[in-house]
C-alpha positions in Angstrom: -11.7 17.1 16.8 -13.7 15.7 13.9 -15.7 18.4 12.1 -19.2 17.4 11.0 -20.0 17.7 7.3 -23.0 19.9 6.4 -26.0 18.1 5.1 -26.3 19.7 1.6 -27.4 18.5 -1.8 -23.9 17.3 -2.6 -23.7 15.1 0.5 -27.2 13.6 -0.1 -26.2 12.8 -3.7 -22.9 11.2 -2.5 -24.7 9.2 0.1 -27.0 7.7 -2.5 -24.1 6.9 -4.9 -22.2 4.5 -2.7 -24.9 3.8 0.0 -22.8 5.2 2.8 -24.5 6.5 6.0 -24.0 10.2 7.0 -21.7 9.1 9.8 -19.5 7.2 7.4 -19.4 10.1 5.0 -18.2 12.3 8.0 -15.4 9.8 8.7 -14.4 9.7 5.1 -14.2 13.4 4.7 -12.3 13.9 7.9 -9.8 11.1 7.4 -9.6 9.0 4.3 -10.6 11.8 1.9 -9.5 14.7 4.2 -9.5 18.1 2.5 -11.7 16.9 -0.4 -14.3 19.3 -1.9 -17.9 18.1 -2.2 -17.4 17.5 -5.9 -14.2 15.5 -5.2 -16.0 13.5 -2.5 -18.8 12.7 -4.9 -16.4 11.5 -7.6 -14.5 9.4 -5.0 -17.6 7.7 -3.8 -18.7 7.0 -7.4 -15.3 5.4 -8.0 -15.7 3.3 -4.9 -19.0 2.0 -6.2 -17.8 1.4 -9.7 -14.7 -0.6 -8.6 -16.4 -2.3 -5.6 -13.5 -1.2 -3.3 -13.8 -0.5 0.4 -12.2 2.8 1.5 -12.4 1.8 5.2 -10.1 -1.2 4.4 -7.6 1.2 2.7 -8.2 -0.4 -0.7 -8.9 3.0 -2.1 -8.3 6.5 -0.8 -8.2 10.2 -1.9 -5.1 12.3 -1.2 -4.4 16.0 -1.8 -1.7 16.6 -4.3 -0.2 20.0 -5.0 0.3 21.0 -8.6 1.6 24.3 -10.1 -1.0 26.4 -11.9 0.1 27.4 -15.4 -1.4 30.9 -15.2 -0.7 32.0 -11.6 2.4 29.8 -11.1 1.1 29.0 -7.6 0.7 25.6 -6.1 -2.9 24.4 -5.8 -4.3 21.4 -4.0 -6.3 18.9 -5.9 -7.8 15.6 -4.8 -6.4 12.5 -6.5 -7.9 9.1 -6.2 -5.4 6.3 -5.6 -5.8 2.5 -5.2 -3.6 0.3 -3.1 -2.0 -2.8 -4.6 -4.4 -4.9 -2.5 -7.3 -3.0 -4.2 -5.8 -3.9 -7.6 -5.6 -7.5 -6.6 -9.1 -7.5 -5.3 -10.5 -6.2 -8.6 -8.5 -8.7 -10.6 -9.5 -11.7 -8.5 -13.2 -10.8 -9.1 -12.7 -11.1 -12.9 -13.7 -14.6 -14.1 -10.9 -14.6 -16.6 -8.2 -14.0 -13.9 -6.0 -17.2 -13.6 -3.2 -16.1 -11.3 0.2 -14.4 -11.9 3.9 -15.2 -12.0 6.4 -14.7 -9.3 7.9 -11.2 -9.3 11.3 -11.3 -11.0 14.2 -8.7 -10.8 17.2 -8.0 -12.9 20.3 -5.8 -12.8 21.8 -4.0 -15.8 23.0 -7.4 -17.1 19.4 -8.3 -17.8 19.5 -11.7 -15.9 16.2 -12.2 -14.1 16.0 -13.7 -10.5 13.3 -14.3 -8.0 15.2 -12.8 -5.0 17.2 -9.6 -5.2 20.4 -10.1 -3.1 22.6 -7.3 -4.6 23.7 -4.2 -2.7 22.7 -1.8 -5.5 19.1 -1.2 -6.4 17.4 -3.5 -8.9 17.4 -2.2 -12.5 13.9 -3.5 -13.3 11.1 -5.8 -12.0 8.8 -8.0 -14.1 5.4 -9.6 -13.4 3.1 -11.7 -15.6 -0.7 -12.0 -15.4 -2.5 -15.2 -16.6 -5.9 -14.9 -18.3 -8.2 -17.8 -19.2 -8.2 -18.4 -22.9 -4.7 -17.0 -23.4 -1.6 -19.2 -23.9 0.9 -16.7 -22.6 1.0 -14.4 -19.6 0.6 -10.7 -20.1 3.9 -9.3 -18.8 4.8 -5.8 -17.7 8.3 -4.4 -16.8 8.9 -1.5 -14.3 12.3 0.2 -14.5 13.8 1.6 -11.3 14.6 5.0 -12.8 11.0 5.4 -14.0 9.3 4.8 -10.6 11.8 5.4 -7.8 10.7 8.3 -5.5 13.6 10.7 -5.0 14.1 14.1 -3.4 16.3 16.9 -4.7 18.2 18.2 -1.7 19.7 21.7 -1.8 22.7 22.5 0.4 24.1 25.9 1.5 26.3 26.1 -1.5 23.4 26.0 -3.9 24.2 22.6 -5.3 21.5 20.0 -5.6 21.8 16.2 -5.2 19.2 13.5 -5.5 18.4 11.1 -2.7 16.1 8.1 -2.6 13.1 8.4 -0.2 13.1 6.2 2.9 10.6 3.5 1.9 12.3 3.0 -1.5 15.7 2.8 0.2 14.5 0.3 2.8 12.5 -1.9 0.5 13.7 -1.4 -3.1 12.6 -4.7 -4.5 9.2 -4.6 -2.8 8.3 -1.1 -4.0 9.5 -1.7 -7.6 7.7 -5.2 -7.6 4.4 -3.5 -6.7 4.8 -1.1 -9.6 5.4 -3.9 -12.0 2.4 -5.9 -10.6 0.1 -2.9 -10.9 1.3 -2.3 -14.5 0.7 -5.9 -15.5 -2.8 -6.0 -13.9 -3.9 -2.8 -15.6 -2.4 -4.2 -18.9 -4.3 -7.5 -18.5 -7.6 -6.0 -17.4 -7.9 -2.5 -18.9 -11.7 -2.4 -18.6 -11.5 -2.9 -14.9 -8.4 -0.8 -14.0 -8.2 1.9 -16.7 -7.5 5.2 -15.1 -6.6 3.7 -11.7 -3.0 4.1 -10.3 -1.3 3.0 -7.1 0.5 5.3 -4.7 3.8 3.6 -5.6 3.4 4.3 -9.3 2.6 8.0 -8.5 5.5 8.4 -6.1 7.7 10.4 -8.4 5.1 13.2 -8.7 5.9 14.1 -5.1 9.6 14.8 -5.8 10.6 18.3 -4.8 13.5 20.4 -3.6 14.0 20.3 0.1 16.3 22.8 2.0 19.0 20.9 3.9 22.2 21.8 5.8 24.1 18.7 4.7 24.2 16.5 1.6 25.4 12.9 1.8 28.2 11.8 -0.5 26.6 10.8 -3.8 29.3 8.1 -4.4 28.4 6.4 -1.2 26.4 3.2 -1.8 23.1 2.9 0.0 23.1 0.5 2.9 19.8 -1.3 3.7 18.9 -1.5 7.4 19.1 -4.7 9.2 16.0 -6.5 10.6 16.8 -5.3 14.1 17.3 -1.6 13.0 14.0 -1.6 11.1 12.1 -3.2 14.0 13.5 -0.5 16.4 12.6 2.3 13.9 9.1 1.0 13.5 8.7 0.8 17.3 9.8 4.4 17.7 7.4 5.6 14.9 4.5 3.8 16.5 5.3 5.2 20.0 5.5 8.8 18.7 2.2 8.5 16.8 0.4 6.9 19.7 1.6 9.7 22.0 0.4 12.3 19.5 -3.1 10.7 19.4 -3.2 10.6 23.2 -2.2 14.3 23.5 -4.8 15.3 21.0 -7.5 13.5 22.9 -6.4 15.0 26.3 -6.2 18.5 25.0 -9.8 18.5 23.6 -12.0 21.2 25.3 -15.1 20.2 27.1 -18.3 21.9 25.9 -21.9 21.7 27.0 -23.9 20.2 24.2 -27.2 18.3 23.9 -27.1 14.6 24.9 -27.9 13.4 21.4 -25.1 15.5 19.8 -22.6 14.3 22.4 -23.5 10.6 21.8 -23.3 11.0 18.0 -19.8 12.7 18.4 -18.6 9.8 20.6 -19.5 7.3 17.8 -17.6 9.4 15.2 -14.6 9.7 17.5 -14.5 5.9 18.1 -14.5 5.3 14.4 -11.8 7.9 13.8 -9.6 6.5 16.5 -10.0 3.0 15.0 -8.9 4.3 11.6 -5.9 6.1 13.1 -4.9 2.8 14.8 -5.3 1.1 11.5 -2.9 3.5 9.9 -0.3 2.8 12.6 -0.8 -1.0 12.2 -0.3 -0.7 8.4 3.2 0.8 8.9 4.4 -2.3 10.8 5.5 -4.9 8.2 6.6 -8.5 8.3 10.3 -8.6 8.8 11.0 -12.2 9.7 11.6 -11.5 13.4 10.6 -14.1 16.1 7.5 -12.0 17.1 6.4 -11.8 13.5 7.1 -15.5 12.7 4.6 -16.6 15.5 1.9 -14.7 13.6 3.1 -16.1 10.2 3.1 -19.7 11.6 -0.4 -19.3 13.0 -1.8 -18.2 9.5 0.4 -20.7 7.6 -1.2 -23.6 9.6 -4.6 -22.5 8.5 -3.8 -22.8 4.8 -5.1 -25.7 2.8 -1.6 -26.5 1.5 -0.3 -27.1 5.1 -3.0 -29.7 5.7 -2.0 -31.5 2.5 1.7 -31.9 3.5 1.5 -31.7 7.3 2.9 -35.3 7.7 6.0 -34.4 5.6 8.2 -32.4 7.9 10.9 -31.7 5.3 8.2 -30.4 2.8 6.7 -28.3 5.6 10.0 -26.6 6.4 10.6 -26.0 2.7 7.2 -24.4 2.1 7.3 -22.3 5.3 10.7 -20.9 4.1 9.3 -20.3 0.6 6.2 -18.5 1.9 8.1 -16.5 4.6 10.6 -15.1 2.1 7.8 -13.8 0.0 6.1 -12.1 2.9 9.0 -9.7 3.8 7.8 -6.1 3.7 4.1 -7.0 3.7 2.0 -5.1 6.3 1.1 -7.5 9.1 -2.6 -6.4 8.7 -2.6 -7.9 5.2 -0.3 -10.9 5.9 -3.2 -13.4 5.8 -4.5 -12.1 2.5 -1.0 -12.1 1.0 -0.4 -15.7 2.1 -3.6 -16.9 0.5 -2.5 -15.2 -2.8 0.9 -16.9 -2.6 -0.8 -20.3 -1.9 -3.1 -19.9 -4.9 -0.1 -19.0 -7.1 2.0 -21.8 -5.7 -0.7 -24.4 -6.4 -1.0 -23.2 -10.0 2.7 -23.4 -10.7 3.6 -26.4 -8.4 0.6 -28.7 -8.5 2.7 -31.7 -9.3 4.9 -31.1 -6.3 1.9 -31.0 -3.9 0.4 -34.2 -5.3 3.7 -36.0 -5.0 4.0 -35.1 -1.4 
Protein backbone atom coordinates (compact mmCIF):
# COMPACT_ATOMS: atom_id res chain seq x y z
CA UNK A 1 0.00 0.00 0.00
CA UNK A 2 1.38 3.41 -0.97
CA UNK A 3 2.00 5.65 2.03
CA UNK A 4 1.11 9.36 1.61
CA UNK A 5 3.85 11.94 2.12
CA UNK A 6 3.12 14.57 4.74
CA UNK A 7 2.65 18.09 3.42
CA UNK A 8 5.48 19.84 5.24
CA UNK A 9 7.74 22.69 4.28
CA UNK A 10 10.27 20.39 2.63
CA UNK A 11 7.63 18.88 0.35
CA UNK A 12 6.31 22.30 -0.68
CA UNK A 13 9.84 23.41 -1.45
CA UNK A 14 10.50 20.23 -3.45
CA UNK A 15 7.27 20.72 -5.40
CA UNK A 16 8.27 24.23 -6.42
CA UNK A 17 11.78 23.14 -7.48
CA UNK A 18 10.82 20.67 -10.24
CA UNK A 19 7.17 21.67 -10.70
CA UNK A 20 5.84 18.24 -9.69
CA UNK A 21 2.33 17.83 -8.29
CA UNK A 22 1.80 16.45 -4.75
CA UNK A 23 0.55 13.18 -6.28
CA UNK A 24 3.70 12.84 -8.39
CA UNK A 25 5.90 13.52 -5.36
CA UNK A 26 4.03 10.77 -3.48
CA UNK A 27 4.75 8.33 -6.32
CA UNK A 28 8.42 9.38 -6.42
CA UNK A 29 8.95 8.93 -2.70
CA UNK A 30 7.20 5.57 -2.62
CA UNK A 31 8.85 4.05 -5.72
CA UNK A 32 11.59 5.79 -7.71
CA UNK A 33 13.11 7.52 -4.65
CA UNK A 34 11.89 5.03 -2.06
CA UNK A 35 13.39 5.48 1.39
CA UNK A 36 14.69 9.00 0.68
CA UNK A 37 14.67 11.61 3.42
CA UNK A 38 13.01 14.95 2.71
CA UNK A 39 16.41 16.55 2.17
CA UNK A 40 17.48 13.77 -0.24
CA UNK A 41 14.20 14.11 -2.13
CA UNK A 42 14.70 17.88 -2.44
CA UNK A 43 18.23 17.36 -3.81
CA UNK A 44 16.95 14.68 -6.21
CA UNK A 45 14.24 16.97 -7.62
CA UNK A 46 16.73 19.81 -7.96
CA UNK A 47 19.01 17.49 -9.98
CA UNK A 48 16.04 16.49 -12.17
CA UNK A 49 15.41 20.15 -12.92
CA UNK A 50 19.10 20.96 -13.54
CA UNK A 51 19.61 18.04 -15.94
CA UNK A 52 16.16 18.15 -17.53
CA UNK A 53 15.77 14.39 -16.98
CA UNK A 54 12.43 12.65 -16.34
CA UNK A 55 12.41 10.29 -13.33
CA UNK A 56 9.15 8.67 -14.52
CA UNK A 57 10.94 7.59 -17.72
CA UNK A 58 13.71 6.01 -15.60
CA UNK A 59 16.29 8.45 -16.97
CA UNK A 60 17.26 9.36 -13.41
CA UNK A 61 16.54 7.74 -10.05
CA UNK A 62 17.64 7.67 -6.42
CA UNK A 63 18.73 4.45 -4.71
CA UNK A 64 19.63 3.68 -1.11
CA UNK A 65 23.23 2.54 -0.81
CA UNK A 66 24.64 1.19 2.46
CA UNK A 67 28.02 2.54 3.56
CA UNK A 68 30.04 1.81 6.71
CA UNK A 69 30.30 4.65 9.21
CA UNK A 70 33.92 5.36 10.20
CA UNK A 71 33.06 6.01 13.85
CA UNK A 72 30.38 3.43 14.69
CA UNK A 73 31.55 0.88 12.07
CA UNK A 74 27.86 0.24 11.35
CA UNK A 75 26.30 0.33 7.90
CA UNK A 76 24.11 3.33 7.20
CA UNK A 77 21.76 3.91 4.28
CA UNK A 78 22.31 6.98 2.11
CA UNK A 79 20.40 8.15 -0.95
CA UNK A 80 22.56 8.19 -4.11
CA UNK A 81 21.42 9.81 -7.36
CA UNK A 82 22.16 7.76 -10.46
CA UNK A 83 21.45 8.38 -14.15
CA UNK A 84 20.72 5.71 -16.76
CA UNK A 85 22.77 5.56 -19.95
CA UNK A 86 19.66 6.82 -21.77
CA UNK A 87 19.73 9.84 -19.48
CA UNK A 88 23.36 10.49 -20.42
CA UNK A 89 22.49 10.24 -24.12
CA UNK A 90 19.54 12.59 -23.67
CA UNK A 91 21.70 15.26 -22.00
CA UNK A 92 24.42 14.95 -24.66
CA UNK A 93 21.94 15.11 -27.57
CA UNK A 94 20.61 18.44 -26.28
CA UNK A 95 24.08 20.02 -26.38
CA UNK A 96 24.47 21.96 -29.67
CA UNK A 97 28.10 20.81 -29.93
CA UNK A 98 27.22 17.10 -29.88
CA UNK A 99 28.02 15.53 -33.26
CA UNK A 100 27.51 11.81 -32.66
CA UNK A 101 29.78 9.05 -31.42
CA UNK A 102 31.82 6.12 -32.63
CA UNK A 103 30.81 2.47 -32.57
CA UNK A 104 31.75 0.75 -29.32
CA UNK A 105 34.98 -1.23 -29.73
CA UNK A 106 36.27 -4.13 -27.61
CA UNK A 107 39.67 -5.70 -27.16
CA UNK A 108 41.32 -8.64 -25.41
CA UNK A 109 44.70 -8.58 -23.67
CA UNK A 110 46.33 -8.44 -27.12
CA UNK A 111 45.01 -4.89 -27.57
CA UNK A 112 43.33 -5.61 -30.94
CA UNK A 113 40.05 -3.67 -31.22
CA UNK A 114 36.89 -5.13 -32.77
CA UNK A 115 33.24 -4.07 -33.09
CA UNK A 116 31.78 -7.44 -32.09
CA UNK A 117 33.10 -9.48 -29.16
CA UNK A 118 32.98 -13.18 -30.06
CA UNK A 119 35.46 -14.65 -27.57
CA UNK A 120 34.40 -16.95 -24.72
CA UNK A 121 36.41 -15.00 -22.15
CA UNK A 122 35.34 -11.56 -20.97
CA UNK A 123 36.56 -8.51 -22.93
CA UNK A 124 39.63 -6.81 -21.48
CA UNK A 125 38.43 -3.28 -22.28
CA UNK A 126 35.84 -1.25 -24.22
CA UNK A 127 36.36 2.07 -26.03
CA UNK A 128 33.95 4.80 -27.22
CA UNK A 129 34.64 8.16 -28.87
CA UNK A 130 32.40 11.25 -28.78
CA UNK A 131 32.44 13.84 -31.57
CA UNK A 132 32.07 17.56 -30.82
CA UNK A 133 31.61 20.31 -33.38
CA UNK A 134 34.77 22.33 -33.80
CA UNK A 135 37.04 19.43 -32.78
CA UNK A 136 39.00 17.44 -35.37
CA UNK A 137 39.31 14.25 -33.30
CA UNK A 138 36.82 12.36 -31.18
CA UNK A 139 37.12 12.40 -27.39
CA UNK A 140 37.84 8.78 -26.45
CA UNK A 141 37.41 6.96 -23.14
CA UNK A 142 38.44 3.39 -22.29
CA UNK A 143 36.81 1.25 -19.61
CA UNK A 144 38.74 -1.80 -18.39
CA UNK A 145 36.84 -4.90 -17.32
CA UNK A 146 38.66 -5.23 -13.98
CA UNK A 147 37.80 -1.63 -13.09
CA UNK A 148 34.03 -1.90 -13.55
CA UNK A 149 32.84 -5.52 -13.42
CA UNK A 150 30.46 -6.21 -10.54
CA UNK A 151 31.60 -9.20 -8.48
CA UNK A 152 30.56 -10.89 -5.26
CA UNK A 153 32.87 -12.46 -2.73
CA UNK A 154 31.37 -15.83 -1.88
CA UNK A 155 32.37 -17.47 1.39
CA UNK A 156 32.01 -21.24 1.79
CA UNK A 157 31.87 -23.45 4.89
CA UNK A 158 35.66 -23.82 4.93
CA UNK A 159 36.15 -20.09 5.33
CA UNK A 160 37.64 -19.58 1.87
CA UNK A 161 36.51 -16.73 -0.35
CA UNK A 162 36.15 -16.75 -4.12
CA UNK A 163 35.04 -14.00 -6.45
CA UNK A 164 32.11 -14.48 -8.83
CA UNK A 165 30.78 -12.18 -11.54
CA UNK A 166 27.19 -10.95 -11.02
CA UNK A 167 24.46 -12.33 -13.27
CA UNK A 168 23.97 -9.31 -15.58
CA UNK A 169 27.71 -8.86 -16.15
CA UNK A 170 28.02 -12.58 -16.82
CA UNK A 171 25.13 -12.65 -19.32
CA UNK A 172 25.94 -9.41 -21.16
CA UNK A 173 29.64 -8.64 -20.57
CA UNK A 174 30.23 -6.52 -23.69
CA UNK A 175 26.95 -4.58 -23.26
CA UNK A 176 27.65 -3.67 -19.61
CA UNK A 177 31.29 -2.71 -20.22
CA UNK A 178 30.33 -0.79 -23.37
CA UNK A 179 27.85 1.34 -21.40
CA UNK A 180 30.57 2.20 -18.88
CA UNK A 181 32.92 3.31 -21.66
CA UNK A 182 30.14 5.37 -23.27
CA UNK A 183 29.28 7.09 -19.98
CA UNK A 184 32.97 7.85 -19.39
CA UNK A 185 33.35 9.32 -22.88
CA UNK A 186 30.18 11.44 -22.64
CA UNK A 187 31.21 12.86 -19.26
CA UNK A 188 34.73 13.53 -20.59
CA UNK A 189 33.35 15.31 -23.67
CA UNK A 190 30.68 17.33 -21.79
CA UNK A 191 31.96 17.91 -18.23
CA UNK A 192 29.76 20.98 -17.68
CA UNK A 193 26.60 18.96 -18.35
CA UNK A 194 27.53 15.61 -16.76
CA UNK A 195 29.98 16.43 -13.98
CA UNK A 196 29.08 14.56 -10.79
CA UNK A 197 26.63 12.21 -12.54
CA UNK A 198 27.28 8.46 -12.77
CA UNK A 199 25.41 5.48 -14.18
CA UNK A 200 24.44 2.39 -12.19
CA UNK A 201 26.83 0.32 -14.34
CA UNK A 202 29.78 2.52 -13.33
CA UNK A 203 28.81 2.24 -9.65
CA UNK A 204 28.24 -1.52 -9.77
CA UNK A 205 31.44 -2.39 -7.92
CA UNK A 206 30.38 -0.40 -4.85
CA UNK A 207 27.73 -3.09 -4.23
CA UNK A 208 30.30 -5.90 -3.96
CA UNK A 209 30.08 -7.71 -0.63
CA UNK A 210 30.67 -11.10 1.01
CA UNK A 211 27.74 -13.52 0.66
CA UNK A 212 27.41 -16.67 2.74
CA UNK A 213 27.12 -19.74 0.51
CA UNK A 214 27.19 -23.51 0.82
CA UNK A 215 29.00 -24.14 -2.44
CA UNK A 216 31.63 -22.32 -4.44
CA UNK A 217 32.02 -23.02 -8.15
CA UNK A 218 35.40 -24.03 -9.53
CA UNK A 219 37.37 -20.83 -10.21
CA UNK A 220 39.16 -22.45 -13.13
CA UNK A 221 35.88 -23.13 -14.92
CA UNK A 222 35.34 -20.68 -17.79
CA UNK A 223 32.06 -18.74 -17.69
CA UNK A 224 29.49 -19.93 -20.19
CA UNK A 225 27.10 -17.37 -21.62
CA UNK A 226 23.45 -18.53 -21.82
CA UNK A 227 21.88 -19.22 -25.19
CA UNK A 228 19.09 -17.03 -26.54
CA UNK A 229 16.51 -19.68 -25.66
CA UNK A 230 17.79 -20.02 -22.07
CA UNK A 231 17.75 -16.24 -21.52
CA UNK A 232 14.21 -15.97 -22.95
CA UNK A 233 12.97 -18.69 -20.56
CA UNK A 234 14.70 -17.01 -17.58
CA UNK A 235 13.13 -13.66 -18.48
CA UNK A 236 9.70 -15.30 -18.74
CA UNK A 237 10.03 -16.92 -15.30
CA UNK A 238 11.21 -13.65 -13.70
CA UNK A 239 8.29 -11.75 -15.21
CA UNK A 240 5.75 -14.37 -14.07
CA UNK A 241 7.08 -14.33 -10.50
CA UNK A 242 7.03 -10.54 -10.29
CA UNK A 243 3.51 -10.39 -11.72
CA UNK A 244 2.30 -12.94 -9.16
CA UNK A 245 3.85 -10.91 -6.32
CA UNK A 246 2.06 -7.78 -7.52
CA UNK A 247 -1.28 -9.62 -7.71
CA UNK A 248 -0.83 -11.11 -4.22
CA UNK A 249 -0.01 -7.70 -2.78
CA UNK A 250 -3.15 -6.19 -4.31
CA UNK A 251 -5.37 -9.08 -3.16
CA UNK A 252 -4.12 -9.00 0.43
CA UNK A 253 -4.73 -5.28 0.95
CA UNK A 254 -7.29 -4.74 3.72
CA UNK A 255 -10.51 -2.84 3.07
CA UNK A 256 -11.02 0.24 5.21
CA UNK A 257 -13.86 2.73 5.43
CA UNK A 258 -12.53 6.10 4.32
CA UNK A 259 -14.09 9.27 2.89
CA UNK A 260 -14.94 9.12 -0.82
CA UNK A 261 -12.42 11.83 -1.77
CA UNK A 262 -9.59 10.03 0.03
CA UNK A 263 -10.51 6.71 -1.61
CA UNK A 264 -10.58 8.31 -5.07
CA UNK A 265 -7.18 9.95 -4.54
CA UNK A 266 -5.71 6.64 -3.37
CA UNK A 267 -6.99 4.88 -6.50
CA UNK A 268 -5.18 7.43 -8.67
CA UNK A 269 -1.92 6.85 -6.77
CA UNK A 270 -2.34 3.05 -6.94
CA UNK A 271 -2.85 3.16 -10.72
CA UNK A 272 0.29 5.25 -11.18
CA UNK A 273 2.33 2.94 -8.95
CA UNK A 274 1.11 -0.18 -10.77
CA UNK A 275 2.06 1.44 -14.08
CA UNK A 276 5.56 2.09 -12.73
CA UNK A 277 5.85 -1.49 -11.46
CA UNK A 278 4.80 -2.79 -14.88
CA UNK A 279 7.42 -0.53 -16.44
CA UNK A 280 10.13 -2.05 -14.24
CA UNK A 281 9.12 -5.53 -15.42
CA UNK A 282 9.14 -4.40 -19.07
CA UNK A 283 12.60 -2.87 -18.64
CA UNK A 284 14.00 -6.29 -17.65
CA UNK A 285 12.97 -7.84 -21.00
CA UNK A 286 15.70 -7.12 -23.51
CA UNK A 287 15.99 -7.63 -27.27
CA UNK A 288 17.55 -11.03 -27.88
CA UNK A 289 17.00 -11.58 -31.61
CA UNK A 290 14.18 -14.12 -31.17
CA UNK A 291 11.32 -14.27 -33.68
CA UNK A 292 8.94 -12.48 -31.30
CA UNK A 293 11.45 -9.69 -30.75
CA UNK A 294 12.34 -9.45 -34.44
CA UNK A 295 8.72 -8.59 -35.32
CA UNK A 296 8.92 -5.53 -33.08
CA UNK A 297 12.36 -4.68 -34.46
CA UNK A 298 11.11 -4.86 -38.08
CA UNK A 299 8.11 -2.66 -37.27
CA UNK A 300 10.39 0.09 -35.88
CA UNK A 301 13.05 -0.39 -38.57
CA UNK A 302 10.50 0.25 -41.34
CA UNK A 303 9.67 3.61 -39.75
CA UNK A 304 13.28 4.84 -39.91
CA UNK A 305 14.19 7.37 -42.59
CA UNK A 306 17.10 5.23 -43.70
CA UNK A 307 14.70 2.39 -44.66
CA UNK A 308 12.67 4.65 -46.96
CA UNK A 309 15.91 5.71 -48.66
CA UNK A 310 16.95 2.14 -49.59
CA UNK A 311 13.62 0.27 -49.60
CA UNK A 312 13.93 -0.62 -53.32
CA UNK A 313 17.30 -2.26 -52.76
CA UNK A 314 16.55 -5.62 -51.13
CA UNK A 315 20.23 -6.56 -50.69
CA UNK A 316 20.95 -3.26 -48.93
CA UNK A 317 17.81 -3.66 -46.79
CA UNK A 318 18.94 -7.09 -45.54
CA UNK A 319 22.45 -5.78 -44.90
CA UNK A 320 21.22 -2.81 -42.86
CA UNK A 321 18.63 -4.86 -40.95
CA UNK A 322 21.39 -7.28 -39.90
CA UNK A 323 23.71 -4.38 -38.97
CA UNK A 324 21.03 -2.70 -36.83
CA UNK A 325 19.76 -5.93 -35.26
CA UNK A 326 23.23 -6.97 -34.03
CA UNK A 327 23.63 -3.61 -32.29
CA UNK A 328 20.29 -3.96 -30.51
CA UNK A 329 21.13 -7.17 -28.60
CA UNK A 330 20.71 -6.63 -24.86
CA UNK A 331 18.76 -3.35 -25.23
CA UNK A 332 15.48 -3.18 -23.22
CA UNK A 333 12.50 -3.52 -25.58
CA UNK A 334 11.01 -0.38 -24.07
CA UNK A 335 13.97 1.65 -25.34
CA UNK A 336 14.42 -0.21 -28.65
CA UNK A 337 12.97 2.61 -30.78
CA UNK A 338 15.14 5.28 -29.19
CA UNK A 339 18.20 3.04 -29.55
CA UNK A 340 17.47 2.42 -33.25
CA UNK A 341 17.16 6.16 -33.90
CA UNK A 342 20.56 6.72 -32.23
CA UNK A 343 22.11 3.98 -34.36
CA UNK A 344 20.52 5.49 -37.48
CA UNK A 345 22.02 8.91 -36.74
CA UNK A 346 25.44 7.38 -36.07
CA UNK A 347 25.26 5.29 -39.24
CA UNK A 348 24.34 8.29 -41.40
CA UNK A 349 27.30 10.26 -40.04
CA UNK A 350 29.81 7.48 -40.71
CA UNK A 351 28.28 5.92 -43.86
CA UNK A 352 26.73 8.87 -45.73
CA UNK A 353 28.45 7.85 -48.97
CA UNK A 354 27.02 4.33 -48.82
CA UNK A 355 23.46 5.65 -48.43
CA UNK A 356 23.73 8.08 -51.34
CA UNK A 357 25.20 5.36 -53.57
CA UNK A 358 22.23 3.07 -52.82
